[in-house]
N, CA, C and O atoms as CSV, one atom per row, in Angstrom:
chain,resi,resn,atom,element,x,y,z
A,1,MET,N,N,44.235,52.026,2.391
A,1,MET,CA,C,45.232,51.071,2.880
A,1,MET,C,C,45.510,51.449,4.305
A,1,MET,O,O,45.780,52.611,4.606
A,2,VAL,N,N,45.449,50.499,5.164
A,2,VAL,CA,C,45.826,50.760,6.559
A,2,VAL,C,C,47.224,50.552,6.836
A,2,VAL,O,O,47.675,49.449,6.529
A,3,PRO,N,N,48.131,51.542,7.447
A,3,PRO,CA,C,49.390,51.316,7.676
A,3,PRO,C,C,49.545,50.060,8.661
A,3,PRO,O,O,48.663,49.778,9.472
A,4,THR,N,N,50.745,49.319,8.529
A,4,THR,CA,C,50.846,48.225,9.383
A,4,THR,C,C,52.056,48.593,10.278
A,4,THR,O,O,52.846,49.460,9.905
A,5,VAL,N,N,52.209,47.939,11.463
A,5,VAL,CA,C,53.236,48.165,12.275
A,5,VAL,C,C,54.109,46.854,12.266
A,5,VAL,O,O,53.659,45.726,12.466
A,6,ARG,N,N,55.418,47.169,12.006
A,6,ARG,CA,C,56.402,46.106,11.918
A,6,ARG,C,C,57.076,45.886,13.308
A,6,ARG,O,O,57.754,46.796,13.786
A,7,PHE,N,N,56.925,44.821,13.906
A,7,PHE,CA,C,57.585,44.553,15.211
A,7,PHE,C,C,59.080,44.471,15.023
A,7,PHE,O,O,59.572,43.824,14.098
A,8,GLY,N,N,59.795,45.130,15.907
A,8,GLY,CA,C,61.260,45.120,15.878
A,8,GLY,C,C,61.806,46.178,14.897
A,8,GLY,O,O,63.027,46.316,14.827
A,9,ALA,N,N,60.963,46.961,14.109
A,9,ALA,CA,C,61.476,47.863,13.353
A,9,ALA,C,C,61.763,49.218,14.067
A,9,ALA,O,O,60.947,49.667,14.871
A,10,GLU,N,N,62.910,49.861,13.778
A,10,GLU,CA,C,63.276,51.093,14.462
A,10,GLU,C,C,62.585,52.256,13.980
A,10,GLU,O,O,62.734,52.648,12.823
A,11,LEU,N,N,61.803,52.851,14.848
A,11,LEU,CA,C,60.978,54.014,14.467
A,11,LEU,C,C,61.883,55.311,14.433
A,11,LEU,O,O,62.820,55.381,15.228
A,12,PRO,N,N,61.665,56.231,13.635
A,12,PRO,CA,C,62.403,57.465,13.715
A,12,PRO,C,C,62.115,58.233,14.960
A,12,PRO,O,O,60.996,58.147,15.465
A,13,ARG,N,N,62.997,58.942,15.466
A,13,ARG,CA,C,62.811,59.744,16.692
A,13,ARG,C,C,62.712,61.225,16.325
A,13,ARG,O,O,63.488,61.720,15.508
A,14,LEU,N,N,61.777,61.909,16.918
A,14,LEU,CA,C,61.715,63.343,16.731
A,14,LEU,C,C,62.728,64.010,17.556
A,14,LEU,O,O,63.037,63.581,18.668
A,15,ARG,N,N,63.246,65.053,17.027
A,15,ARG,CA,C,64.232,65.821,17.738
A,15,ARG,C,C,63.557,66.520,18.896
A,15,ARG,O,O,62.385,66.892,18.836
A,16,LYS,N,N,64.370,66.693,20.002
A,16,LYS,CA,C,63.860,67.588,21.155
A,16,LYS,C,C,64.445,69.018,20.887
A,16,LYS,O,O,65.561,69.254,20.423
A,17,PRO,N,N,63.473,69.950,21.268
A,17,PRO,CA,C,63.939,71.256,20.972
A,17,PRO,C,C,65.123,71.649,22.025
A,17,PRO,O,O,65.101,71.235,23.184
A,18,GLN,N,N,66.068,72.412,21.559
A,18,GLN,CA,C,67.035,72.966,22.405
A,18,GLN,C,C,66.511,74.041,23.434
A,18,GLN,O,O,66.007,75.081,23.010
A,19,ILE,N,N,66.624,73.800,24.742
A,19,ILE,CA,C,65.940,74.746,25.666
A,19,ILE,C,C,67.175,75.564,26.322
A,19,ILE,O,O,68.080,74.956,26.893
A,20,PRO,N,N,67.165,76.856,26.221
A,20,PRO,CA,C,68.184,77.594,26.801
A,20,PRO,C,C,68.221,77.543,28.319
A,20,PRO,O,O,67.201,77.199,28.917
A,21,ALA,N,N,69.308,77.856,28.970
A,21,ALA,CA,C,69.289,77.833,30.413
A,21,ALA,C,C,68.485,78.926,30.837
A,21,ALA,O,O,68.415,79.964,30.179
A,22,THR,N,N,67.782,78.717,32.068
A,22,THR,CA,C,66.810,79.596,32.699
A,22,THR,C,C,67.361,80.269,33.953
A,22,THR,O,O,68.191,79.676,34.641
A,23,SER,N,N,66.960,81.391,34.246
A,23,SER,CA,C,67.449,82.226,35.418
A,23,SER,C,C,66.418,82.833,36.249
A,23,SER,O,O,66.679,83.454,37.279
A,24,GLY,N,N,65.114,82.628,35.739
A,24,GLY,CA,C,63.930,83.258,36.657
A,24,GLY,C,C,63.432,82.292,37.622
A,24,GLY,O,O,63.878,81.150,37.734
A,25,PRO,N,N,62.409,82.836,38.377
A,25,PRO,CA,C,61.819,81.900,39.447
A,25,PRO,C,C,61.112,80.768,38.720
A,25,PRO,O,O,60.524,80.848,37.641
A,26,ASN,N,N,61.286,79.583,39.581
A,26,ASN,CA,C,60.635,78.328,39.156
A,26,ASN,C,C,61.261,77.859,37.747
A,26,ASN,O,O,60.695,77.019,37.046
A,27,GLY,N,N,62.391,78.430,37.417
A,27,GLY,CA,C,62.999,77.970,36.005
A,27,GLY,C,C,62.477,78.550,34.897
A,27,GLY,O,O,62.926,78.202,33.805
A,28,LEU,N,N,61.426,79.548,34.969
A,28,LEU,CA,C,60.829,80.041,33.889
A,28,LEU,C,C,61.238,81.619,33.676
A,28,LEU,O,O,61.092,82.424,34.596
A,29,ASP,N,N,61.706,81.960,32.529
A,29,ASP,CA,C,62.124,83.337,32.423
A,29,ASP,C,C,61.414,83.910,31.156
A,29,ASP,O,O,61.828,84.986,30.724
A,30,GLY,N,N,60.422,83.309,30.552
A,30,GLY,CA,C,59.757,83.797,29.461
A,30,GLY,C,C,60.455,83.661,28.085
A,30,GLY,O,O,59.903,84.108,27.080
A,31,ARG,N,N,61.603,83.080,28.028
A,31,ARG,CA,C,62.294,82.867,26.721
A,31,ARG,C,C,61.520,81.831,25.954
A,31,ARG,O,O,60.989,80.891,26.545
A,32,ALA,N,N,61.443,81.984,24.631
A,32,ALA,CA,C,60.720,80.964,23.799
A,32,ALA,C,C,61.700,79.864,23.493
A,32,ALA,O,O,62.905,80.091,23.383
A,33,VAL,N,N,61.135,78.601,23.349
A,33,VAL,CA,C,61.923,77.458,22.903
A,33,VAL,C,C,61.892,77.471,21.568
A,33,VAL,O,O,60.794,77.437,21.012
A,34,ILE,N,N,63.071,77.523,20.818
A,34,ILE,CA,C,63.155,77.536,19.338
A,34,ILE,C,C,63.943,76.328,18.893
A,34,ILE,O,O,65.138,76.269,19.182
A,35,PRO,N,N,63.357,75.353,18.204
A,35,PRO,CA,C,63.970,74.198,17.788
A,35,PRO,C,C,65.044,74.617,16.683
A,35,PRO,O,O,64.783,75.559,15.935
A,36,THR,N,N,66.168,73.971,16.580
A,36,THR,CA,C,67.028,74.158,15.523
A,36,THR,C,C,66.781,73.238,14.313
A,36,THR,O,O,67.148,72.068,14.425
A,37,PRO,N,N,66.223,73.624,13.218
A,37,PRO,CA,C,65.950,72.720,12.151
A,37,PRO,C,C,67.272,72.017,11.458
A,37,PRO,O,O,68.287,72.710,11.397
A,38,LEU,N,N,67.303,70.896,11.020
A,38,LEU,CA,C,68.305,70.197,10.520
A,38,LEU,C,C,67.677,69.625,9.252
A,38,LEU,O,O,66.922,68.653,9.272
A,39,ILE,N,N,68.048,70.312,8.100
A,39,ILE,CA,C,67.515,69.835,6.701
A,39,ILE,C,C,68.253,68.674,6.114
A,39,ILE,O,O,69.471,68.777,5.970
A,40,PRO,N,N,67.649,67.610,5.771
A,40,PRO,CA,C,68.396,66.536,5.320
A,40,PRO,C,C,68.920,66.774,3.865
A,40,PRO,O,O,68.254,67.480,3.108
A,41,GLU,N,N,70.118,66.196,3.442
A,41,GLU,CA,C,70.645,66.501,2.180
A,41,GLU,C,C,70.227,65.212,1.328
A,41,GLU,O,O,70.656,64.076,1.530
A,42,VAL,N,N,69.417,65.548,0.454
A,42,VAL,CA,C,68.837,64.504,-0.488
A,42,VAL,C,C,69.092,64.863,-2.001
A,42,VAL,O,O,69.094,66.029,-2.397
A,43,THR,N,N,69.310,63.767,-2.824
A,43,THR,CA,C,69.512,64.051,-4.221
A,43,THR,C,C,68.314,63.693,-5.207
A,43,THR,O,O,68.342,63.853,-6.427
A,44,VAL,N,N,67.340,63.220,-4.518
A,44,VAL,CA,C,66.190,62.773,-5.359
A,44,VAL,C,C,65.303,63.907,-5.655
A,44,VAL,O,O,65.152,64.802,-4.824
A,45,ALA,N,N,64.691,63.919,-6.823
A,45,ALA,CA,C,63.920,65.129,-7.230
A,45,ALA,C,C,62.618,64.512,-7.929
A,45,ALA,O,O,62.535,63.332,-8.267
A,46,PRO,N,N,61.581,65.503,-8.104
A,46,PRO,CA,C,60.434,64.904,-8.666
A,46,PRO,C,C,60.797,64.250,-10.184
A,46,PRO,O,O,61.546,64.798,-10.992
A,47,GLY,N,N,60.173,63.089,-10.374
A,47,GLY,CA,C,60.423,62.361,-11.632
A,47,GLY,C,C,61.365,61.119,-11.449
A,47,GLY,O,O,61.420,60.212,-12.279
A,48,ASP,N,N,62.125,61.155,-10.256
A,48,ASP,CA,C,63.029,60.101,-9.987
A,48,ASP,C,C,62.263,58.907,-9.486
A,48,ASP,O,O,61.255,59.045,-8.792
A,49,ALA,N,N,62.752,57.706,-9.848
A,49,ALA,CA,C,62.205,56.562,-9.299
A,49,ALA,C,C,63.218,55.975,-8.278
A,49,ALA,O,O,64.410,55.870,-8.565
A,50,VAL,N,N,62.719,55.600,-7.096
A,50,VAL,CA,C,63.664,55.115,-6.117
A,50,VAL,C,C,63.068,53.666,-5.530
A,50,VAL,O,O,61.875,53.384,-5.428
A,51,HIS,N,N,64.060,52.929,-5.216
A,51,HIS,CA,C,63.674,51.595,-4.670
A,51,HIS,C,C,64.065,51.544,-3.099
A,51,HIS,O,O,65.210,51.717,-2.681
A,52,LEU,N,N,63.014,51.297,-2.358
A,52,LEU,CA,C,63.273,51.279,-0.861
A,52,LEU,C,C,62.967,49.791,-0.373
A,52,LEU,O,O,61.985,49.134,-0.720
A,53,ARG,N,N,63.984,49.371,0.496
A,53,ARG,CA,C,63.747,48.136,1.140
A,53,ARG,C,C,62.845,48.270,2.285
A,53,ARG,O,O,62.678,49.418,2.697
A,54,GLU,N,N,62.241,47.331,2.867
A,54,GLU,CA,C,61.268,47.356,3.882
A,54,GLU,C,C,61.750,48.062,5.065
A,54,GLU,O,O,60.980,48.812,5.665
A,55,GLN,N,N,63.059,47.879,5.492
A,55,GLN,CA,C,63.624,48.446,6.673
A,55,GLN,C,C,63.988,49.853,6.453
A,55,GLN,O,O,64.362,50.492,7.436
A,56,ASP,N,N,63.927,50.490,5.183
A,56,ASP,CA,C,64.371,51.850,4.906
A,56,ASP,C,C,63.213,52.740,4.818
A,56,ASP,O,O,63.462,53.913,4.539
A,57,TYR,N,N,61.960,52.394,5.010
A,57,TYR,CA,C,60.871,53.375,5.097
A,57,TYR,C,C,59.851,53.052,6.053
A,57,TYR,O,O,59.893,51.958,6.617
A,58,GLN,N,N,58.942,53.873,6.300
A,58,GLN,CA,C,57.814,53.672,7.281
A,58,GLN,C,C,56.481,53.796,6.612
A,58,GLN,O,O,56.342,54.388,5.542
A,59,HIS,N,N,55.543,53.244,7.242
A,59,HIS,CA,C,54.090,53.441,6.826
A,59,HIS,C,C,53.653,52.375,5.752
A,59,HIS,O,O,52.752,52.643,4.957
A,60,SER,N,N,54.253,51.257,5.742
A,60,SER,CA,C,53.816,50.207,4.902
A,60,SER,C,C,54.768,48.973,5.172
A,60,SER,O,O,55.511,48.951,6.154
A,61,CYS,N,N,54.707,47.976,4.271
A,61,CYS,CA,C,55.611,46.836,4.446
A,61,CYS,C,C,55.872,46.339,3.109
A,61,CYS,O,O,55.143,46.609,2.155
A,62,GLY,N,N,57.012,45.540,3.028
A,62,GLY,CA,C,57.582,45.096,1.694
A,62,GLY,C,C,58.366,46.145,1.018
A,62,GLY,O,O,58.313,47.328,1.354
A,63,PRO,N,N,59.130,45.666,0.008
A,63,PRO,CA,C,59.942,46.574,-0.824
A,63,PRO,C,C,59.095,47.543,-1.543
A,63,PRO,O,O,57.947,47.202,-1.827
A,64,LEU,N,N,59.515,48.679,-1.862
A,64,LEU,CA,C,58.578,49.711,-2.604
A,64,LEU,C,C,59.518,50.347,-3.546
A,64,LEU,O,O,60.662,50.702,-3.260
A,65,TRP,N,N,58.858,50.477,-4.858
A,65,TRP,CA,C,59.395,51.303,-5.844
A,65,TRP,C,C,58.539,52.514,-5.967
A,65,TRP,O,O,57.334,52.351,-6.162
A,66,LEU,N,N,59.052,53.749,-5.869
A,66,LEU,CA,C,58.199,54.973,-5.790
A,66,LEU,C,C,58.784,55.977,-6.879
A,66,LEU,O,O,59.994,56.185,-6.978
A,67,ARG,N,N,57.897,56.540,-7.631
A,67,ARG,CA,C,58.251,57.641,-8.561
A,67,ARG,C,C,57.954,58.887,-7.858
A,67,ARG,O,O,56.780,59.199,-7.657
A,68,ILE,N,N,59.034,59.711,-7.423
A,68,ILE,CA,C,58.849,60.963,-6.569
A,68,ILE,C,C,58.053,61.869,-7.314
A,68,ILE,O,O,58.211,62.076,-8.517
A,69,ILE,N,N,57.119,62.459,-6.535
A,69,ILE,CA,C,56.387,63.709,-6.956
A,69,ILE,C,C,56.857,64.789,-6.094
A,69,ILE,O,O,57.032,65.868,-6.660
A,70,HIS,N,N,57.096,64.724,-4.848
A,70,HIS,CA,C,57.506,65.816,-4.067
A,70,HIS,C,C,58.389,65.287,-2.882
A,70,HIS,O,O,58.078,64.283,-2.240
A,71,VAL,N,N,59.449,65.992,-2.653
A,71,VAL,CA,C,60.131,65.850,-1.301
A,71,VAL,C,C,59.847,66.773,-0.307
A,71,VAL,O,O,60.047,67.960,-0.567
A,72,ARG,N,N,59.402,66.448,0.824
A,72,ARG,CA,C,58.797,67.256,1.847
A,72,ARG,C,C,59.906,67.652,2.836
A,72,ARG,O,O,59.927,67.091,3.931
A,73,LEU,N,N,60.819,68.570,2.532
A,73,LEU,CA,C,61.802,69.005,3.404
A,73,LEU,C,C,61.285,69.775,4.630
A,73,LEU,O,O,61.888,69.735,5.702
A,74,ASP,N,N,60.138,70.486,4.446
A,74,ASP,CA,C,59.620,71.203,5.561
A,74,ASP,C,C,59.204,70.295,6.665
A,74,ASP,O,O,59.296,70.686,7.828
A,75,LEU,N,N,58.731,69.054,6.365
A,75,LEU,CA,C,58.248,68.124,7.436
A,75,LEU,C,C,59.536,67.327,7.913
A,75,LEU,O,O,59.520,66.714,8.980
A,76,SER,N,N,60.589,67.352,7.134
A,76,SER,CA,C,61.803,66.337,7.460
A,76,SER,C,C,62.745,66.974,8.481
A,76,SER,O,O,63.576,66.262,9.044
A,77,THR,N,N,62.660,68.234,8.737
A,77,THR,CA,C,63.464,68.903,9.695
A,77,THR,C,C,63.670,68.322,11.119
A,77,THR,O,O,64.669,68.517,11.811
A,78,TRP,N,N,62.517,67.533,11.481
A,78,TRP,CA,C,62.396,67.073,12.857
A,78,TRP,C,C,63.068,65.785,13.026
A,78,TRP,O,O,63.150,65.273,14.142
A,79,TYR,N,N,63.546,65.243,11.997
A,79,TYR,CA,C,64.179,63.773,12.168
A,79,TYR,C,C,65.708,63.825,12.060
A,79,TYR,O,O,66.285,62.978,11.378
A,80,ASP,N,N,66.335,64.710,12.655
A,80,ASP,CA,C,67.934,64.875,12.748
A,80,ASP,C,C,68.525,64.617,11.366
A,80,ASP,O,O,69.583,63.993,11.288
A,81,GLY,N,N,67.957,65.025,10.360
A,81,GLY,CA,C,68.460,64.817,8.961
A,81,GLY,C,C,68.690,63.402,8.542
A,81,GLY,O,O,69.451,63.126,7.615
A,82,GLN,N,N,68.051,62.533,9.204
A,82,GLN,CA,C,68.267,60.947,8.956
A,82,GLN,C,C,67.152,60.487,8.160
A,82,GLN,O,O,67.286,59.500,7.437
A,83,TRP,N,N,65.977,61.170,8.238
A,83,TRP,CA,C,64.662,60.580,7.592
A,83,TRP,C,C,64.136,61.763,6.802
A,83,TRP,O,O,64.225,62.915,7.226
A,84,VAL,N,N,63.594,61.450,5.660
A,84,VAL,CA,C,62.819,62.436,4.712
A,84,VAL,C,C,61.500,61.948,4.244
A,84,VAL,O,O,61.279,60.804,3.847
A,85,TRP,N,N,60.589,62.979,4.330
A,85,TRP,CA,C,59.266,62.599,3.728
A,85,TRP,C,C,59.258,62.580,2.251
A,85,TRP,O,O,59.743,63.511,1.607
A,86,LEU,N,N,58.693,61.493,1.667
A,86,LEU,CA,C,58.664,61.482,0.234
A,86,LEU,C,C,57.200,61.209,-0.189
A,86,LEU,O,O,56.488,60.358,0.345
A,87,GLU,N,N,56.839,61.998,-1.177
A,87,GLU,CA,C,55.365,61.791,-1.769
A,87,GLU,C,C,55.659,61.214,-3.119
A,87,GLU,O,O,56.674,61.564,-3.722
A,88,GLY,N,N,54.745,60.274,-3.666
A,88,GLY,CA,C,55.020,59.746,-4.940
A,88,GLY,C,C,53.996,58.729,-5.282
A,88,GLY,O,O,53.060,58.464,-4.528
A,89,ILE,N,N,54.197,58.140,-6.482
A,89,ILE,CA,C,53.295,57.125,-7.128
A,89,ILE,C,C,54.000,55.832,-6.994
A,89,ILE,O,O,55.132,55.738,-7.470
A,90,GLU,N,N,53.397,54.726,-6.338
A,90,GLU,CA,C,53.914,53.483,-6.244
A,90,GLU,C,C,54.005,52.849,-7.578
A,90,GLU,O,O,53.091,53.026,-8.384
A,91,ILE,N,N,54.974,52.168,-7.858
A,91,ILE,CA,C,55.132,51.451,-9.245
A,91,ILE,C,C,55.167,49.966,-8.850
A,91,ILE,O,O,55.939,49.523,-7.999
A,92,ASN,N,N,54.280,49.238,-9.525
A,92,ASN,CA,C,54.229,47.830,-9.211
A,92,ASN,C,C,55.256,46.937,-10.095
A,92,ASN,O,O,56.073,47.438,-10.868
A,93,ALA,N,N,55.105,45.585,-9.880
A,93,ALA,CA,C,56.131,44.701,-10.503
A,93,ALA,C,C,56.076,44.711,-12.078
A,93,ALA,O,O,56.960,44.234,-12.789
A,94,HIS,N,N,54.885,45.334,-12.545
A,94,HIS,CA,C,54.816,45.296,-14.014
A,94,HIS,C,C,55.154,46.723,-14.625
A,94,HIS,O,O,54.916,47.010,-15.799
A,95,SER,N,N,55.717,47.562,-13.731
A,95,SER,CA,C,56.197,48.862,-14.078
A,95,SER,C,C,54.949,49.855,-14.415
A,95,SER,O,O,55.046,50.824,-15.168
A,96,GLN,N,N,53.842,49.484,-13.781
A,96,GLN,CA,C,52.674,50.374,-13.917
A,96,GLN,C,C,52.479,51.143,-12.741
A,96,GLN,O,O,52.847,50.739,-11.638
A,97,ALA,N,N,51.874,52.314,-12.938
A,97,ALA,CA,C,51.745,53.345,-11.914
A,97,ALA,C,C,50.582,52.765,-10.931
A,97,ALA,O,O,49.547,52.321,-11.428
A,98,GLY,N,N,50.751,52.780,-9.743
A,98,GLY,CA,C,49.753,52.444,-8.707
A,98,GLY,C,C,49.227,53.560,-7.999
A,98,GLY,O,O,48.896,54.547,-8.657
A,99,CYS,N,N,49.090,53.560,-6.698
A,99,CYS,CA,C,48.381,54.635,-5.952
A,99,CYS,C,C,49.435,55.568,-5.340
A,99,CYS,O,O,50.617,55.256,-5.195
A,100,PHE,N,N,48.889,56.745,-4.993
A,100,PHE,CA,C,49.668,57.800,-4.389
A,100,PHE,C,C,50.093,57.333,-3.025
A,100,PHE,O,O,49.247,56.775,-2.327
A,101,ARG,N,N,51.406,57.512,-2.537
A,101,ARG,CA,C,51.926,57.015,-1.241
A,101,ARG,C,C,52.729,58.213,-0.727
A,101,ARG,O,O,53.287,59.027,-1.463
A,102,GLN,N,N,52.731,58.239,0.570
A,102,GLN,CA,C,53.612,59.195,1.404
A,102,GLN,C,C,54.391,58.222,2.345
A,102,GLN,O,O,53.857,57.382,3.069
A,103,VAL,N,N,55.655,58.443,2.237
A,103,VAL,CA,C,56.479,57.572,3.223
A,103,VAL,C,C,57.584,58.334,3.871
A,103,VAL,O,O,57.992,59.368,3.343
A,104,LEU,N,N,58.057,57.918,4.904
A,104,LEU,CA,C,59.153,58.527,5.715
A,104,LEU,C,C,60.263,57.481,5.350
A,104,LEU,O,O,60.173,56.290,5.648
A,105,ALA,N,N,61.364,58.061,4.649
A,105,ALA,CA,C,62.500,57.187,4.076
A,105,ALA,C,C,63.746,57.563,4.809
A,105,ALA,O,O,63.946,58.715,5.194
A,106,ARG,N,N,64.556,56.607,4.990
A,106,ARG,CA,C,65.989,56.923,5.546
A,106,ARG,C,C,66.843,57.636,4.326
A,106,ARG,O,O,66.829,57.257,3.155
A,107,VAL,N,N,67.464,58.563,4.767
A,107,VAL,CA,C,68.194,59.403,3.924
A,107,VAL,C,C,69.323,58.613,3.206
A,107,VAL,O,O,69.567,58.778,2.011
A,108,VAL,N,N,70.010,57.729,4.022
A,108,VAL,CA,C,71.059,56.898,3.540
A,108,VAL,C,C,70.644,55.847,2.640
A,108,VAL,O,O,71.503,55.236,2.003
A,109,ALA,N,N,69.350,55.557,2.512
A,109,ALA,CA,C,68.853,54.588,1.598
A,109,ALA,C,C,68.460,55.143,0.191
A,109,ALA,O,O,68.075,54.418,-0.726
A,110,LEU,N,N,68.584,56.376,0.115
A,110,LEU,CA,C,68.330,57.118,-1.257
A,110,LEU,C,C,69.609,57.140,-2.142
A,110,LEU,O,O,70.724,57.062,-1.626
A,111,PRO,N,N,69.438,57.239,-3.388
A,111,PRO,CA,C,70.651,57.411,-4.181
A,111,PRO,C,C,71.579,58.527,-3.742
A,111,PRO,O,O,71.099,59.531,-3.216
A,112,ARG,N,N,72.853,58.405,-3.928
A,112,ARG,CA,C,73.832,59.403,-3.579
A,112,ARG,C,C,74.194,60.072,-4.900
A,112,ARG,O,O,74.011,59.519,-5.984
A,113,PRO,N,N,74.744,61.360,-4.751
A,113,PRO,CA,C,75.140,62.044,-6.023
A,113,PRO,C,C,76.431,61.342,-6.489
A,113,PRO,O,O,77.212,60.815,-5.698
A,114,GLU,N,N,76.596,61.369,-7.758
A,114,GLU,CA,C,77.908,60.827,-8.428
A,114,GLU,C,C,78.896,61.843,-8.438
A,114,GLU,O,O,78.630,62.984,-8.815
A,115,ALA,N,N,80.173,61.453,-7.995
A,115,ALA,CA,C,81.213,62.332,-7.902
A,115,ALA,C,C,81.875,62.704,-9.279
A,115,ALA,O,O,82.823,63.489,-9.317
């Protein structure tokens, strides 16, 4: 399946690394640039099924039911805690398992923990 581009869709932005102030010649002093990771807080786990509207995920179009296999927090640290990579099996309209999918989903679109 070839990913489609939706015109007018807001794409997630990667975080810029925090660069410390420099004091050496030409603004370089040998310090390493270390990004500050921000891990998103999600409540979905392997085995959960989530429904995502088209505007709440990237790398395809139309609404999506996904049975979660893996939540990729390691890749999700670069999206300011607002997006998370999910891997899972697509569930079709007849509740049958479809193909393996990887999607970048909005954290706010995922189920919240019950109080």
